[in-house]
MIMAR-82009 format. One record per residue (C-alpha): residue number from 0; x, y, z. Coordinates in steps of 0.02 Angstrom, whole numbers, plus 50000, padded with zeros to 5 digits. Layout:
residues N
<site seq="NUM" x="X" y="Y" z="Z"/>
...
//
This chain:
residues 387
<site seq="0" x="50000" y="50006" z="50001"/>
<site seq="1" x="50073" y="50165" z="49940"/>
<site seq="2" x="50110" y="50280" z="50103"/>
<site seq="3" x="50170" y="50469" z="50092"/>
<site seq="4" x="50257" y="50520" z="50234"/>
<site seq="5" x="50346" y="50705" z="50224"/>
<site seq="6" x="50440" y="50682" z="50390"/>
<site seq="7" x="50548" y="50542" z="50328"/>
<site seq="8" x="50738" y="50565" z="50295"/>
<site seq="9" x="50731" y="50434" z="50150"/>
<site seq="10" x="50573" y="50534" z="50074"/>
<site seq="11" x="50680" y="50704" z="50095"/>
<site seq="12" x="50844" y="50617" z="50000"/>
<site seq="13" x="50734" y="50602" z="49855"/>
<site seq="14" x="50549" y="50649" z="49853"/>
<site seq="15" x="50521" y="50642" z="49660"/>
<site seq="16" x="50473" y="50457" z="49631"/>
<site seq="17" x="50338" y="50471" z="49773"/>
<site seq="18" x="50264" y="50643" z="49710"/>
<site seq="19" x="50256" y="50557" z="49530"/>
<site seq="20" x="50153" y="50421" z="49609"/>
<site seq="21" x="50052" y="50543" z="49690"/>
<site seq="22" x="50007" y="50639" z="49528"/>
<site seq="23" x="49984" y="50490" z="49427"/>
<site seq="24" x="49887" y="50380" z="49541"/>
<site seq="25" x="49831" y="50477" z="49708"/>
<site seq="26" x="49807" y="50663" z="49655"/>
<site seq="27" x="49693" y="50691" z="49803"/>
<site seq="28" x="49783" y="50575" z="49946"/>
<site seq="29" x="49754" y="50566" z="50115"/>
<site seq="30" x="49919" y="50552" z="50217"/>
<site seq="31" x="49899" y="50465" z="50391"/>
<site seq="32" x="50081" y="50519" z="50422"/>
<site seq="33" x="50037" y="50719" z="50392"/>
<site seq="34" x="49865" y="50708" z="50438"/>
<site seq="35" x="49792" y="50800" z="50304"/>
<site seq="36" x="49753" y="50782" z="50105"/>
<site seq="37" x="49890" y="50810" z="49984"/>
<site seq="38" x="49884" y="50889" z="49812"/>
<site seq="39" x="50015" y="50850" z="49699"/>
<site seq="40" x="49961" y="50913" z="49525"/>
<site seq="41" x="50009" y="51072" z="49472"/>
<site seq="42" x="49836" y="51125" z="49417"/>
<site seq="43" x="49758" y="51083" z="49587"/>
<site seq="44" x="49888" y="51166" z="49684"/>
<site seq="45" x="49860" y="51335" z="49581"/>
<site seq="46" x="49667" y="51320" z="49606"/>
<site seq="47" x="49692" y="51306" z="49787"/>
<site seq="48" x="49821" y="51454" z="49789"/>
<site seq="49" x="49698" y="51554" z="49691"/>
<site seq="50" x="49546" y="51522" z="49801"/>
<site seq="51" x="49587" y="51583" z="49963"/>
<site seq="52" x="49410" y="51582" z="50020"/>
<site seq="53" x="49404" y="51395" z="50004"/>
<site seq="54" x="49575" y="51355" z="50049"/>
<site seq="55" x="49623" y="51471" z="50199"/>
<site seq="56" x="49779" y="51523" z="50269"/>
<site seq="57" x="49709" y="51571" z="50428"/>
<site seq="58" x="49739" y="51421" z="50535"/>
<site seq="59" x="49926" y="51435" z="50484"/>
<site seq="60" x="50032" y="51380" z="50316"/>
<site seq="61" x="50167" y="51283" z="50390"/>
<site seq="62" x="50139" y="51104" z="50390"/>
<site seq="63" x="50190" y="51095" z="50569"/>
<site seq="64" x="50126" y="51265" z="50619"/>
<site seq="65" x="50222" y="51357" z="50762"/>
<site seq="66" x="50108" y="51417" z="50921"/>
<site seq="67" x="50022" y="51578" z="50907"/>
<site seq="68" x="50080" y="51621" z="50740"/>
<site seq="69" x="49928" y="51565" z="50636"/>
<site seq="70" x="49830" y="51728" z="50589"/>
<site seq="71" x="49979" y="51846" z="50649"/>
<site seq="72" x="50084" y="51835" z="50487"/>
<site seq="73" x="50054" y="51891" z="50312"/>
<site seq="74" x="50067" y="51702" z="50255"/>
<site seq="75" x="49942" y="51658" z="50387"/>
<site seq="76" x="49807" y="51787" z="50354"/>
<site seq="77" x="49665" y="51797" z="50228"/>
<site seq="78" x="49603" y="51952" z="50127"/>
<site seq="79" x="49546" y="52081" z="50187"/>
<site seq="80" x="49671" y="52081" z="50314"/>
<site seq="81" x="49802" y="51991" z="50219"/>
<site seq="82" x="49778" y="52141" z="50081"/>
<site seq="83" x="49814" y="52297" z="50224"/>
<site seq="84" x="49959" y="52184" z="50294"/>
<site seq="85" x="50037" y="52161" z="50122"/>
<site seq="86" x="50013" y="52334" z="50062"/>
<site seq="87" x="50101" y="52412" z="50218"/>
<site seq="88" x="50251" y="52283" z="50211"/>
<site seq="89" x="50271" y="52295" z="50022"/>
<site seq="90" x="50275" y="52503" z="50048"/>
<site seq="91" x="50411" y="52477" z="50184"/>
<site seq="92" x="50512" y="52344" z="50068"/>
<site seq="93" x="50508" y="52475" z="49925"/>
<site seq="94" x="50550" y="52634" z="50016"/>
<site seq="95" x="50731" y="52594" z="49961"/>
<site seq="96" x="50775" y="52525" z="49782"/>
<site seq="97" x="50863" y="52357" z="49781"/>
<site seq="98" x="50983" y="52440" z="49664"/>
<site seq="99" x="51070" y="52496" z="49835"/>
<site seq="100" x="51104" y="52321" z="49881"/>
<site seq="101" x="51193" y="52249" z="49731"/>
<site seq="102" x="51368" y="52315" z="49782"/>
<site seq="103" x="51341" y="52255" z="49973"/>
<site seq="104" x="51305" y="52104" z="49917"/>
<site seq="105" x="51427" y="52073" z="49794"/>
<site seq="106" x="51574" y="52134" z="49926"/>
<site seq="107" x="51488" y="52011" z="50051"/>
<site seq="108" x="51502" y="51867" z="49919"/>
<site seq="109" x="51684" y="51910" z="49869"/>
<site seq="110" x="51741" y="51913" z="50054"/>
<site seq="111" x="51674" y="51741" z="50089"/>
<site seq="112" x="51756" y="51687" z="49944"/>
<site seq="113" x="51903" y="51758" z="49982"/>
<site seq="114" x="51912" y="51664" z="50148"/>
<site seq="115" x="51914" y="51501" z="50047"/>
<site seq="116" x="52070" y="51536" z="49959"/>
<site seq="117" x="52187" y="51398" z="49943"/>
<site seq="118" x="52046" y="51273" z="49991"/>
<site seq="119" x="52033" y="51111" z="49887"/>
<site seq="120" x="51850" y="51098" z="49951"/>
<site seq="121" x="51715" y="51189" z="50044"/>
<site seq="122" x="51546" y="51184" z="50123"/>
<site seq="123" x="51442" y="51284" z="50021"/>
<site seq="124" x="51308" y="51281" z="50146"/>
<site seq="125" x="51415" y="51328" z="50303"/>
<site seq="126" x="51546" y="51433" z="50217"/>
<site seq="127" x="51448" y="51526" z="50080"/>
<site seq="128" x="51258" y="51525" z="50068"/>
<site seq="129" x="51214" y="51526" z="50256"/>
<site seq="130" x="51346" y="51673" z="50270"/>
<site seq="131" x="51280" y="51787" z="50122"/>
<site seq="132" x="51099" y="51767" z="50185"/>
<site seq="133" x="51133" y="51815" z="50374"/>
<site seq="134" x="51241" y="51960" z="50316"/>
<site seq="135" x="51114" y="52024" z="50193"/>
<site seq="136" x="50979" y="52009" z="50333"/>
<site seq="137" x="51079" y="52108" z="50454"/>
<site seq="138" x="51125" y="52229" z="50335"/>
<site seq="139" x="50958" y="52266" z="50286"/>
<site seq="140" x="50882" y="52264" z="50462"/>
<site seq="141" x="51050" y="52351" z="50534"/>
<site seq="142" x="51069" y="52220" z="50668"/>
<site seq="143" x="51210" y="52210" z="50786"/>
<site seq="144" x="51348" y="52094" z="50708"/>
<site seq="145" x="51384" y="52000" z="50864"/>
<site seq="146" x="51205" y="51915" z="50844"/>
<site seq="147" x="51248" y="51822" z="50683"/>
<site seq="148" x="51267" y="51658" z="50727"/>
<site seq="149" x="51133" y="51652" z="50859"/>
<site seq="150" x="51015" y="51720" z="50753"/>
<site seq="151" x="51056" y="51599" z="50613"/>
<site seq="152" x="51053" y="51448" z="50726"/>
<site seq="153" x="50874" y="51502" z="50790"/>
<site seq="154" x="50825" y="51521" z="50608"/>
<site seq="155" x="50870" y="51360" z="50561"/>
<site seq="156" x="50780" y="51265" z="50724"/>
<site seq="157" x="50629" y="51355" z="50684"/>
<site seq="158" x="50595" y="51286" z="50510"/>
<site seq="159" x="50640" y="51100" z="50569"/>
<site seq="160" x="50510" y="50962" z="50625"/>
<site seq="161" x="50559" y="50812" z="50730"/>
<site seq="162" x="50542" y="50680" z="50613"/>
<site seq="163" x="50507" y="50545" z="50764"/>
<site seq="164" x="50365" y="50644" z="50835"/>
<site seq="165" x="50301" y="50718" z="50682"/>
<site seq="166" x="50283" y="50901" z="50754"/>
<site seq="167" x="50384" y="51034" z="50817"/>
<site seq="168" x="50492" y="50981" z="50969"/>
<site seq="169" x="50523" y="51089" z="51128"/>
<site seq="170" x="50697" y="51157" z="51043"/>
<site seq="171" x="50607" y="51215" z="50882"/>
<site seq="172" x="50463" y="51306" z="50985"/>
<site seq="173" x="50614" y="51381" z="51108"/>
<site seq="174" x="50691" y="51444" z="50961"/>
<site seq="175" x="50533" y="51535" z="50888"/>
<site seq="176" x="50506" y="51608" z="51061"/>
<site seq="177" x="50676" y="51658" z="51067"/>
<site seq="178" x="50661" y="51752" z="50894"/>
<site seq="179" x="50493" y="51844" z="50921"/>
<site seq="180" x="50572" y="51903" z="51094"/>
<site seq="181" x="50721" y="51964" z="51002"/>
<site seq="182" x="50619" y="52043" z="50882"/>
<site seq="183" x="50517" y="52137" z="50989"/>
<site seq="184" x="50679" y="52193" z="51082"/>
<site seq="185" x="50735" y="52266" z="50909"/>
<site seq="186" x="50582" y="52349" z="50878"/>
<site seq="187" x="50588" y="52432" z="51061"/>
<site seq="188" x="50764" y="52502" z="51007"/>
<site seq="189" x="50718" y="52555" z="50828"/>
<site seq="190" x="50564" y="52658" z="50891"/>
<site seq="191" x="50676" y="52754" z="51017"/>
<site seq="192" x="50808" y="52774" z="50892"/>
<site seq="193" x="50751" y="52761" z="50719"/>
<site seq="194" x="50867" y="52738" z="50568"/>
<site seq="195" x="50883" y="52708" z="50385"/>
<site seq="196" x="50850" y="52522" z="50374"/>
<site seq="197" x="50697" y="52404" z="50339"/>
<site seq="198" x="50647" y="52388" z="50526"/>
<site seq="199" x="50623" y="52574" z="50531"/>
<site seq="200" x="50531" y="52569" z="50378"/>
<site seq="201" x="50416" y="52425" z="50450"/>
<site seq="202" x="50381" y="52532" z="50597"/>
<site seq="203" x="50353" y="52711" z="50503"/>
<site seq="204" x="50263" y="52636" z="50344"/>
<site seq="205" x="50094" y="52716" z="50327"/>
<site seq="206" x="49942" y="52713" z="50196"/>
<site seq="207" x="49804" y="52817" z="50220"/>
<site seq="208" x="49832" y="52846" z="50404"/>
<site seq="209" x="49860" y="52659" z="50442"/>
<site seq="210" x="50026" y="52588" z="50515"/>
<site seq="211" x="50073" y="52409" z="50570"/>
<site seq="212" x="50046" y="52371" z="50747"/>
<site seq="213" x="50200" y="52332" z="50856"/>
<site seq="214" x="50134" y="52145" z="50851"/>
<site seq="215" x="50119" y="52134" z="50670"/>
<site seq="216" x="50311" y="52213" z="50647"/>
<site seq="217" x="50357" y="52081" z="50775"/>
<site seq="218" x="50289" y="51935" z="50671"/>
<site seq="219" x="50336" y="52004" z="50505"/>
<site seq="220" x="50528" y="52023" z="50576"/>
<site seq="221" x="50522" y="51863" z="50655"/>
<site seq="222" x="50458" y="51778" z="50486"/>
<site seq="223" x="50581" y="51872" z="50374"/>
<site seq="224" x="50727" y="51821" z="50481"/>
<site seq="225" x="50669" y="51637" z="50480"/>
<site seq="226" x="50633" y="51647" z="50298"/>
<site seq="227" x="50754" y="51769" z="50238"/>
<site seq="228" x="50907" y="51677" z="50318"/>
<site seq="229" x="50854" y="51493" z="50311"/>
<site seq="230" x="50735" y="51477" z="50150"/>
<site seq="231" x="50848" y="51589" z="50046"/>
<site seq="232" x="51016" y="51487" z="50104"/>
<site seq="233" x="50908" y="51344" z="50065"/>
<site seq="234" x="50881" y="51382" z="49886"/>
<site seq="235" x="51064" y="51446" z="49848"/>
<site seq="236" x="51116" y="51284" z="49921"/>
<site seq="237" x="51004" y="51184" z="49807"/>
<site seq="238" x="51037" y="51286" z="49662"/>
<site seq="239" x="51240" y="51253" z="49701"/>
<site seq="240" x="51189" y="51068" z="49707"/>
<site seq="241" x="51098" y="51078" z="49530"/>
<site seq="242" x="51249" y="51149" z="49464"/>
<site seq="243" x="51364" y="51024" z="49534"/>
<site seq="244" x="51265" y="50906" z="49472"/>
<site seq="245" x="51239" y="50963" z="49288"/>
<site seq="246" x="51422" y="51022" z="49251"/>
<site seq="247" x="51353" y="51062" z="49064"/>
<site seq="248" x="51239" y="51196" z="49148"/>
<site seq="249" x="51376" y="51242" z="49261"/>
<site seq="250" x="51497" y="51282" z="49111"/>
<site seq="251" x="51366" y="51372" z="49016"/>
<site seq="252" x="51329" y="51491" z="49150"/>
<site seq="253" x="51510" y="51509" z="49191"/>
<site seq="254" x="51540" y="51556" z="49014"/>
<site seq="255" x="51389" y="51683" z="49002"/>
<site seq="256" x="51335" y="51740" z="49176"/>
<site seq="257" x="51197" y="51854" z="49083"/>
<site seq="258" x="51108" y="51674" z="49094"/>
<site seq="259" x="51107" y="51644" z="49270"/>
<site seq="260" x="50944" y="51729" z="49301"/>
<site seq="261" x="50859" y="51593" z="49175"/>
<site seq="262" x="50952" y="51453" z="49284"/>
<site seq="263" x="50876" y="51531" z="49451"/>
<site seq="264" x="50706" y="51508" z="49373"/>
<site seq="265" x="50735" y="51335" z="49320"/>
<site seq="266" x="50812" y="51275" z="49483"/>
<site seq="267" x="50655" y="51361" z="49576"/>
<site seq="268" x="50544" y="51232" z="49458"/>
<site seq="269" x="50671" y="51085" z="49458"/>
<site seq="270" x="50716" y="51075" z="49648"/>
<site seq="271" x="50644" y="51219" z="49761"/>
<site seq="272" x="50683" y="51216" z="49930"/>
<site seq="273" x="50507" y="51266" z="49973"/>
<site seq="274" x="50425" y="51091" z="49944"/>
<site seq="275" x="50259" y="51097" z="50044"/>
<site seq="276" x="50135" y="51217" z="50129"/>
<site seq="277" x="49960" y="51190" z="50188"/>
<site seq="278" x="49784" y="51281" z="50172"/>
<site seq="279" x="49620" y="51231" z="50282"/>
<site seq="280" x="49460" y="51195" z="50194"/>
<site seq="281" x="49322" y="51320" z="50240"/>
<site seq="282" x="49192" y="51211" z="50150"/>
<site seq="283" x="49169" y="51020" z="50082"/>
<site seq="284" x="49270" y="50995" z="49922"/>
<site seq="285" x="49257" y="50852" z="49791"/>
<site seq="286" x="49427" y="50822" z="49716"/>
<site seq="287" x="49465" y="50664" z="49605"/>
<site seq="288" x="49339" y="50563" z="49687"/>
<site seq="289" x="49378" y="50614" z="49855"/>
<site seq="290" x="49275" y="50718" z="49968"/>
<site seq="291" x="49365" y="50831" z="50099"/>
<site seq="292" x="49266" y="50913" z="50232"/>
<site seq="293" x="49274" y="51077" z="50299"/>
<site seq="294" x="49408" y="51098" z="50422"/>
<site seq="295" x="49515" y="50973" z="50343"/>
<site seq="296" x="49688" y="51025" z="50288"/>
<site seq="297" x="49759" y="51010" z="50118"/>
<site seq="298" x="49952" y="50998" z="50096"/>
<site seq="299" x="49995" y="51090" z="49933"/>
<site seq="300" x="50148" y="50998" z="49868"/>
<site seq="301" x="50241" y="51145" z="49765"/>
<site seq="302" x="50399" y="51014" z="49732"/>
<site seq="303" x="50277" y="50901" z="49653"/>
<site seq="304" x="50176" y="51024" z="49550"/>
<site seq="305" x="50340" y="51086" z="49480"/>
<site seq="306" x="50387" y="50917" z="49416"/>
<site seq="307" x="50209" y="50892" z="49334"/>
<site seq="308" x="50226" y="50848" z="49153"/>
<site seq="309" x="50046" y="50905" z="49106"/>
<site seq="310" x="50127" y="51072" z="49152"/>
<site seq="311" x="50307" y="51058" z="49117"/>
<site seq="312" x="50371" y="50955" z="48964"/>
<site seq="313" x="50519" y="50840" z="49023"/>
<site seq="314" x="50490" y="50885" z="49214"/>
<site seq="315" x="50641" y="50782" z="49266"/>
<site seq="316" x="50766" y="50880" z="49161"/>
<site seq="317" x="50875" y="51025" z="49202"/>
<site seq="318" x="50862" y="51136" z="49071"/>
<site seq="319" x="50919" y="51309" z="49096"/>
<site seq="320" x="50851" y="51376" z="48933"/>
<site seq="321" x="50686" y="51325" z="48973"/>
<site seq="322" x="50597" y="51493" z="49053"/>
<site seq="323" x="50480" y="51396" z="49167"/>
<site seq="324" x="50331" y="51531" z="49173"/>
<site seq="325" x="50215" y="51508" z="49323"/>
<site seq="326" x="50330" y="51392" z="49425"/>
<site seq="327" x="50277" y="51365" z="49615"/>
<site seq="328" x="50455" y="51412" z="49683"/>
<site seq="329" x="50391" y="51557" z="49763"/>
<site seq="330" x="50209" y="51498" z="49793"/>
<site seq="331" x="50077" y="51588" z="49704"/>
<site seq="332" x="49902" y="51682" z="49726"/>
<site seq="333" x="49867" y="51805" z="49858"/>
<site seq="334" x="50002" y="51738" z="49963"/>
<site seq="335" x="50147" y="51730" z="49835"/>
<site seq="336" x="50316" y="51774" z="49915"/>
<site seq="337" x="50350" y="51964" z="49947"/>
<site seq="338" x="50527" y="51943" z="49963"/>
<site seq="339" x="50552" y="51868" z="49765"/>
<site seq="340" x="50652" y="52019" z="49708"/>
<site seq="341" x="50776" y="52016" z="49845"/>
<site seq="342" x="50802" y="51827" z="49835"/>
<site seq="343" x="50824" y="51837" z="49648"/>
<site seq="344" x="50950" y="51975" z="49666"/>
<site seq="345" x="51045" y="51899" z="49811"/>
<site seq="346" x="51053" y="51732" z="49705"/>
<site seq="347" x="51109" y="51819" z="49548"/>
<site seq="348" x="51253" y="51923" z="49627"/>
<site seq="349" x="51318" y="51772" z="49738"/>
<site seq="350" x="51330" y="51644" z="49584"/>
<site seq="351" x="51420" y="51774" z="49488"/>
<site seq="352" x="51540" y="51792" z="49591"/>
<site seq="353" x="51562" y="51605" z="49643"/>
<site seq="354" x="51564" y="51555" z="49453"/>
<site seq="355" x="51695" y="51687" z="49411"/>
<site seq="356" x="51794" y="51616" z="49548"/>
<site seq="357" x="51767" y="51436" z="49547"/>
<site seq="358" x="51695" y="51394" z="49362"/>
<site seq="359" x="51727" y="51217" z="49407"/>
<site seq="360" x="51671" y="51114" z="49560"/>
<site seq="361" x="51585" y="50950" z="49606"/>
<site seq="362" x="51517" y="50881" z="49757"/>
<site seq="363" x="51606" y="50771" z="49865"/>
<site seq="364" x="51476" y="50666" z="49935"/>
<site seq="365" x="51354" y="50555" z="49859"/>
<site seq="366" x="51223" y="50551" z="49987"/>
<site seq="367" x="51186" y="50721" z="50086"/>
<site seq="368" x="51099" y="50747" z="50250"/>
<site seq="369" x="50945" y="50845" z="50227"/>
<site seq="370" x="50861" y="50983" z="50346"/>
<site seq="371" x="50732" y="50891" z="50435"/>
<site seq="372" x="50584" y="50980" z="50396"/>
<site seq="373" x="50404" y="50948" z="50331"/>
<site seq="374" x="50395" y="51108" z="50227"/>
<site seq="375" x="50580" y="51137" z="50164"/>
<site seq="376" x="50714" y="51033" z="50081"/>
<site seq="377" x="50877" y="51088" z="50080"/>
<site seq="378" x="51060" y="50993" z="50114"/>
<site seq="379" x="51128" y="51030" z="50287"/>
<site seq="380" x="51293" y="51009" z="50221"/>
<site seq="381" x="51350" y="51025" z="50026"/>
<site seq="382" x="51550" y="50991" z="50013"/>
<site seq="383" x="51621" y="51051" z="49853"/>
<site seq="384" x="51775" y="51007" z="49769"/>
<site seq="385" x="51853" y="51148" z="49670"/>
<site seq="386" x="51985" y="51155" z="49549"/>
//
């Protein structure tokens, strides 16, 4: 009997055969392990993303939700409250054009590559992608540098799930509580002494006399630190893995860096780090011969939808010339990721610098350790041998 277990380390190592079985044989599947339905086909996932009135985010969008988070963040609210939050957060994010980040990100990437001089191999996650994303977030929020490692460690724990208990463990909840407390302290300091940074922008952003409440700023900062540090690092690590596994693509990008943006989009389709999120049904729904009841949760398997041959021809081929419009690497609908431009920019510049320094690299380990998470999929370690 087929079983779908998003908590299994073996599944994380290679989820794509199970995804194909789901799409072909069980497009609306009840997962006992997850305690929810699973949508695996692109069209069904897109329908759910575009129908927030039926597929609600208000009870949380993480497969295993953190306490007190549901209904308090942009990703866990529905319109009209979601629209107000999104408009204010978007205003804060666009108070300063992204162009001002190009040189800081480039300098950070070069600095971390300089630190690798003479090395025959390096851990892409620990020594490159995680360092860049932490440095970027600390630059955006103007945070104290001495907090870097602790904030990074807590962000990593927040996205994880205990594979044995199938839920967030005490260490994951403690990391989340630490981060919310840390964010509250930052807000208090910045309200007393505002500056020219993203946190100050969240505090002062105003539309038609409305501002974000302190709790909304706190949860936005908490979520951005978690997603900005761990999700972006995870995606960059998966992109690095894809290029290590596809040397022709890597050589093409090293020869013509202008193709990197297209390769980023294909990586977001082929092997996105954001694999699975959930919604809660507000009414009964019939799908593929199954009756789902109001109150049931539905897992949207983005990673499966991105490999759906009904949408993307030859989906298991990594093709940097594909231009995969409509991929689910950043979700979709009203809850599409708000940080897409920032993520694309950081990834583009980082890989321009990486490929200029190391046009040839290969992974050292055939089998990788994966972050234990019911939502995200990225390697905990990616040792690369360099020429």
